[in-house]
C-alpha positions as a Markdown table, in Angstrom:
| # | Residue | x | y | z |
|---|---|---|---|---|
| 1 | Met | 7.6 | 27.9 | -10.5 |
| 2 | Val | 6.2 | 24.5 | -11.6 |
| 3 | Pro | 2.7 | 22.9 | -11.5 |
| 4 | Ala | 1.9 | 21.0 | -8.2 |
| 5 | Gln | 2.6 | 17.3 | -8.5 |
| 6 | Leu | 1.3 | 14.8 | -6.0 |
| 7 | Gly | 0.6 | 11.2 | -6.4 |
| 8 | Ile | -1.6 | 9.3 | -4.0 |
| 9 | Ile | -2.4 | 5.6 | -4.8 |
| 10 | Asn | -4.8 | 3.5 | -2.7 |
| 11 | Val | -4.9 | -0.2 | -3.2 |
| 12 | Arg | -6.5 | -3.1 | -1.3 |
| 13 | Phe | -5.6 | -6.7 | -1.3 |
| 14 | Cys | -8.9 | -8.7 | -1.4 |
| 15 | Pro | -8.5 | -12.5 | -1.5 |
| 16 | Asp | -11.8 | -14.4 | -1.8 |
| 17 | Gly | -13.5 | -15.7 | 1.3 |
| 18 | Leu | -12.6 | -13.1 | 3.9 |
| 19 | Ser | -15.1 | -10.9 | 5.7 |
| 20 | Ala | -14.8 | -7.1 | 5.5 |
| 21 | Gln | -13.3 | -7.0 | 9.0 |
| 22 | Asp | -10.7 | -9.7 | 8.1 |
| 23 | Leu | -9.8 | -7.8 | 4.9 |
| 24 | Asn | -9.3 | -4.6 | 6.9 |
| 25 | Gln | -7.0 | -6.5 | 9.3 |
| 26 | Leu | -5.1 | -8.2 | 6.4 |
| 27 | Asn | -4.4 | -4.9 | 4.7 |
| 28 | Thr | -3.2 | -3.3 | 8.0 |
| 29 | Arg | -0.9 | -6.3 | 8.5 |
| 30 | Ile | 0.5 | -5.9 | 5.0 |
| 31 | Val | 1.4 | -2.3 | 5.8 |
| 32 | Asn | 2.9 | -3.2 | 9.2 |
| 33 | Leu | 5.1 | -5.8 | 7.5 |
| 34 | Met | 6.1 | -3.4 | 4.8 |
| 35 | Thr | 7.1 | -0.9 | 7.5 |
| 36 | Glu | 9.2 | -3.5 | 9.2 |
| 37 | Asn | 10.9 | -4.3 | 5.9 |
| 38 | Glu | 11.9 | -0.6 | 5.6 |
| 39 | Phe | 11.9 | -0.7 | 1.7 |
| 40 | Ala | 9.2 | 2.0 | 1.4 |
| 41 | Met | 6.9 | 3.9 | 3.7 |
| 42 | Val | 3.3 | 3.1 | 3.1 |
| 43 | Gly | 0.3 | 3.7 | 5.3 |
| 44 | Thr | -3.3 | 2.9 | 5.6 |
| 45 | Thr | -6.4 | 5.0 | 5.1 |
| 46 | Met | -10.1 | 4.3 | 5.3 |
| 47 | Leu | -12.1 | 4.7 | 2.1 |
| 48 | Lys | -15.8 | 4.0 | 2.3 |
| 49 | Gly | -15.3 | 2.1 | 5.5 |
| 50 | Lys | -12.5 | -0.1 | 4.0 |
| 51 | Thr | -8.9 | -0.1 | 5.1 |
| 52 | Thr | -6.7 | 0.5 | 2.0 |
| 53 | Ile | -3.0 | 0.6 | 1.5 |
| 54 | Arg | -1.9 | 4.2 | 0.8 |
| 55 | Leu | 1.2 | 5.2 | -1.1 |
| 56 | Cys | 1.8 | 9.0 | -1.2 |
| 57 | Ile | 4.5 | 9.6 | -3.8 |
| 58 | Ile | 5.7 | 13.2 | -3.2 |
| 59 | Asn | 9.4 | 12.8 | -3.5 |
| 60 | Pro | 10.4 | 14.2 | -6.9 |
| 61 | Arg | 13.3 | 11.7 | -7.1 |
| 62 | Thr | 10.8 | 8.7 | -6.9 |
| 63 | Thr | 11.0 | 6.8 | -10.2 |
| 64 | Glu | 8.6 | 4.5 | -11.9 |
| 65 | Ser | 10.8 | 1.7 | -11.0 |
| 66 | Asp | 10.6 | 2.6 | -7.3 |
| 67 | Val | 6.8 | 2.5 | -7.5 |
| 68 | Glu | 6.9 | -0.9 | -9.4 |
| 69 | Gln | 9.3 | -2.4 | -6.8 |
| 70 | Thr | 7.1 | -1.1 | -4.0 |
| 71 | Ala | 4.0 | -2.7 | -5.6 |
| 72 | Ser | 5.8 | -6.0 | -6.2 |
| 73 | Leu | 7.0 | -6.1 | -2.6 |
| 74 | Leu | 3.5 | -5.3 | -1.3 |
| 75 | Asp | 2.1 | -8.1 | -3.5 |
| 76 | Lys | 4.8 | -10.5 | -2.2 |
| 77 | Ile | 4.1 | -9.7 | 1.4 |
| 78 | Ala | 0.3 | -10.1 | 0.8 |
| 79 | Arg | 0.7 | -13.5 | -0.8 |
| 80 | Glu | 3.0 | -14.7 | 1.9 |
| 81 | Ile | 0.3 | -13.8 | 4.5 |
| 82 | Asp | -2.6 | -15.2 | 2.5 |
């Protein structure tokens, strides 16, 4: 019918001066706060032993603006924690 479309984006907030374990905990906390916010559903995944923030964009109604707003909110949450 149509080509398969799936978008998975993994990012990691990495401020200077934190250990790998602290960075893993920080990124998990960001996801937990984003979940509490209820704006968008994001999760975590481990890549090469590092906790990353995972956005899986499979809803065909998701717009570029939705993704930009989600990234902006993740950044805001991360900076408030840091």
